[in-house]
N, C-alpha and C positions, 0 to 999 in steps of 0.2 A: 717366209710369207710376211711381208712388211707393207701393208696397205698405207697409202698416203692419208693424212689426217686433215687436209686443207678445207674440206667442206662437209656439210651434214650428209651429203650423198655418199661420201667415202666411208661413213660409219658402217656401211653395208658391204664393204669390200671383202671382208673375211667370208661372209656367207656366199657372195658371188663367186669367189675363187674356189671355194669348196664345192659349190654346185657344178662348176665347169668340169670337175673331175669325178662327178657322180656321187659326191658325199653330201646329200641333202635328204631330208631337212636337217638343219643345224639348230641345236638347242644351246642356249646360254644359261649360265647359273651364277648367281651372286648372292651375298648375304647382307643383312643390316643388323646392327646391334652387337657386333663382335667386341667393340671396346667399351660397351656400356657396363656399369656395375650393378644395374638393376633391370629387370624385365627380360623378356625372351630374346633368343636369337632367332631371326626369321630368314629363311632362304627362299629365294624366288628362282623359278626356271621358266623359260619362254622359248617358243618356236614361232618366228614371225612368218607371215605369208610371203611367198616369192613375189618379186617384181614390185610395182607401184602399190599394190594392195597392202604390202607389209611395211611401207615407208610411213613412219609416225612423225607428224609435225612436232617440233621442239624436242624430240627424243635426244637425251644426253645422259651422262652420269647423274644419278639421282642427287648426289651431293652438290652438283653445280646448278640445280634447279631450285627456284623458290618453292615454298609449300603449295602455292596456288598452281604453279606450272606443273609440279609433280602430280597433282590431282588431275589436271587436264591430260597429261601424258598417260597416266594410269588408266583413265577411262578409254583412251584410244587403244592402248595395248590390249586391254581386256576385250575390246570390241574387234580388233583386227587380227590378233594372234591366232595362228593355227592351233596352238595349245599353250596353256600356262598352268602354273601350279605354285602354291606357297606353302611352306612347311614351317610350323611354329615349334621351336624347341624351348621348353620351359627353363627358367633360371635354375631349377633344381637339377635338371638333366645337364645343363652346362656345368654346374658344379661337379656332378658325378663324372662326366666324361673329360672335362677340361674344354676350354674354348676352341682350340684348334681341332680336336677330335670331334666335338659337337658340330663344328662347321663342316667338316668333311662328311660326317654322317648326314647332316641336313642336305647337302648337295646331292648325295646319293638318293635320298628319299624324294627330293624335289624332282629330279630327273626321272626316277622310276615311276613317279605318280603322274607324269604327263600322259594325257590321253592319246597322243601320237608318239610313236617310237622314233627317236632321232637316229640318224646315221652317223652323226658326229656331235661332240659336245665341246663347247668353249667355256672354260671356267676362268674366273677373275683371280689372277695372282699366283695360284699354285695348282699343281696337278692333283687330281682326285682319282685314286685307284678304285676299281670296282664300281665304276659309274655306269657300266652296262653298254658302252659304245666307245669307239676310238675317240680320243680327245686331245685338247691342247690347252695348256695354261697360258693365259695372255696377260702380260704385265700391263697394268692400268687398263684392263680389258673393258671396264665399263665406260671408258672414254674412246675406245677405238673399234669396238664390235657392237653392232646394233642389238643382237640378241642378248648380250650380257648387260647392256644398258637397260634394255626392257626388263630383264630379271632384277636389276638393281632397283628400278622404280617399283616393281611389284613388291619386293621385299621391304623397301623403305616405307612406302605408303601403308602397307599392311601393318608394319610394326608401329609406325607413328599413331595409327588409329587405335591400336591396342593400348599404347601408353597413355593416350588421352583418356580412354575409358578407364584405365587403371587409376587415374588421378581421382576419380570419384570414390574409389575404395580406400585410397591412401592420400588424402589431400595435403598432408603435412609436408610432403616431399617435393611437390612441384613437378611431377612426372609429365604433365601436359606441356610444360615449357622446355625442359632439358631432355626429355625422353629417356631418362635413366643414365645419361652420360655423366661423367665426372666434371662438375662445374663448381665454382665457389659456393653458389646457392645450395646445390645438392649436398656438398660436403658439410655445409653449416647445418642443414636439416638432419643429416646423419649424426652429427655431433650432438644435436639437441634431442633427438628422438630415438637414436639407435636404428639399426636396420629393421626393415619390415620383411614380410614373407616373400616379397618379390626381389629382394637384394641377393646378389650372388656372393655367397660366403667364401668362395674361392678367391675373391678379390681382396687384396691386402687392406685397402681402405675400409671395406665393409667389416673385415675381421677386427681391425683396430678400433673402429667406431663401436663395435659390440663390446670391446674390452675397455672402452672409455679412453682410447688413445687415438684421436682422429688425425694426427699429424702425418700427412702423406704428400708426395709430390708426383708430378707427371714427368715421364721421360719419353721423349718423342723418338720414333724409330727412323725418321728421315730428317737429318740435320739440314737446316736451311729453310724448312717450311715456316710459314708465317704464324708462329706461336709466340706470344709475348711472355715475359717473365711473370710468374704468378699464375699462369694457366689461362687458356682462352675461354671465351664465353660458351663455346660449343666445340670441343676438341675434334669431334668426328667430322665437322665441316671444314677443318683447316689442315688436318693431318690424316694420313691413311691408317696408321696404327700407333698405339702408344702403350706403355706399360706403367704400372704404379709401383712406386718404391717408397719405403718408409723414410721420412725426413731425416731421422737420425742416421740411417745407413747411407743416405745420399750425402749428408754432410761429411761423414767419415771418408767416403769415397773421393769426394772432391778435395778434401784436405790432404789425403794420401797422394793424389795425383799432383797437387801443388808442391808438396815436399819433394817428390821425385823430380819434378821439373827444375826446382831450385838446385838440387844436388847435381843435376846434369849441366849446371851453368846457364840454364835458360831463365828468362823472366817468367815468373809465375803467372799462370792464366787467371782471369777473373773467376770469382766463385761460381758463376753460372755456367762455366765451361769445364769440360774434361780434357786433360792433355792427351790421354789415350782413350778414345771412345770405347765403350764396353760392348761386347757382342750380345745381342738378344738371344737367349737360349732357345726361343721358339722359332724365330725366323732367320736368325743368323745375320740380320742387317745391323748396321751401325746405329748406335743410339747416342743421344746427348741429353744433358739436363736442361730444364727450361725454367728453373726457379732460383732465386737468390739464396745462398746459404751463408749464415754469419761466419 
C-alpha cells in the first residue's frame, strides 16, 4: 500500500484504501518529545471523520508547520475528529522505562483511551504490539497519512503548551524557547545551573551536567539531514532522531576510525565524519557525527 504524495488530498489515501476493504475507522498515533532531554513525552492519537468532513486545511507533519499554523490545525483537528486523545508521560517515567518503551506504552494508552474503537491503527515509524487492533507502521507516517499527521499535531501542540507553562517554574532553562530539546542555549543553562526536576536523568548530557561535565555532542541517525557542525538551533525540527554521546568518547571513536582508514591505505576522513558509521543500538539505523573533534 503505497499512496501517492503529490497533493494534500493524497494525505488521506491510507484511510480511503483501508475503508474500501472494510477497515474503518482508522486511528493514527504519533509522539512528540522523544529526543528532548527535559519535559514529558506526549503521544497523540486521532480518528478523522470520513469524507470531506475529516479533511483538515493545512494538515501536515507537525514539524513542517509553523507554530501559528500548528495551532490553527490543532483547533480544526479537535473540532472535526471523530475521536482524539493525548497521553502525557512524565520525564520520570521516561527515565524508568527508557524512551522507546515509554513511546510504545504511550501509543497503547493513547489508542486505548480513544472514545471510539478503531478497526485499524497506523503508527509513525515502528510497529506497536498490543495496541488493541490490527495495525501498520508507516515510515514518515506523519507526512503520508492524515490520521498520523493529526496525531502528530495533537502531540506537538499539547507538549509545546506544557513546556511553555513549565518555563514559569524553571525560568533559567529557556523551556519556552527550545521546548526541552538539546540546543547550545539549553546545554549552557545545564552547565550553569545543573538539571532540574524535569530533566531526564537517563540522557547522558543531563547526567554529565549533574556531575559537572557538560561536554556532549549530538549524533544524527539520518546522515545527510541538514544539521550543521556544532548542533542545530532546534534539532527536532531538522532531524527525525538523534542520540547524545560524550565528547571524549566521540573524539576517541573518530580518531580510531581515522587510524583504520590510514592503515587501509585510504585518505583519512575529516574529523566530523566516521569512516564506518556506527549502528544505533535502539533503532538499528546508521548514524554519523555532526561536530568537529580536535
